[in-house]
N, C-alpha and C positions, 0 to 999 in steps of 0.2 A: 140355782143354779141352771137345773134346764130351763124352767120361766125366761131369764132370762138371754138365755139362747134360744131359745124360740124364739123369742121375739126382736132381737137381733137379725138372726135369719131372714126374718119377713119381712121385716122392713130391708133388709138389704134385696131381698127379691123382687120388694114391688114396689118398692120405691125408685126406685134409677131404671131406666130403659133395656128395654133386653141386651143391646150392646153392651151393654157395660157391665153390666153380670155376666158375662158371658166372656168378656175380656179377664176381670175380675180370676173367674175359674179356669182360665185357659193359663196364668201363670199362676197357679196351683199345684198347675194337671202338669209342666215340663219340669217344674222335679219332680227326679226319680229316689231325691231325700226323704220329703215328704208323701212315698205312699200308703204307710198308718193314717195320714192325715186325712187322704185323698176317700179311702175307705171310712172314718170313719165319717166323716162328716156325710158321707151315701148316706149309711148306717143313722145318720142322726135322722139328716132328711128325710127318708122312708118312714122312721117309726116314730120323730114327733110330729111329724108337719105334713103328713100325709093321712093320719087316723083325726078324727074331728070324733066330739062326743053328738050325739041323737039331735042336740038344740042347736047344736051351730051349722049353718049353712058348709053347705064346700066352696071353698075359693077355683075359678075355671080358672085363673091368673097365674096365681099359689101353682097350681098340678105340672101348670105348661110350664115354670120357670124350673119347678125340681126335679118333669125333666131331662131341661134343658142341662138343671147341674149336671145331670148323677151321667147324660153324656155323653158330656167334657168330662170329667171326673175318671170316669171309666176306657177311656183312649189309651189309657198307658200302658206301657206294656207285657204288665203283670199288673196281678191282685198280689195282694199280702193275703196271707189266713189269717184268721183271729181264730 
């Protein structure tokens, strides 16, 4: 399941222009009812997509997009304590 989500999130972040990625996550970030989803996505991105095995090269574009999404999702009024 994690492998599938990693693949989907990587494709969303890398295969689309920055403006589309930002708009997509901005729509999610605006809904207060989805705060647990905001925090879950931020945690997933930081935990699973920013860590690489030693043999894998780091992708600077992916890191940049993860930071963009993290910024967009963290603009909410507050954070959910997990």
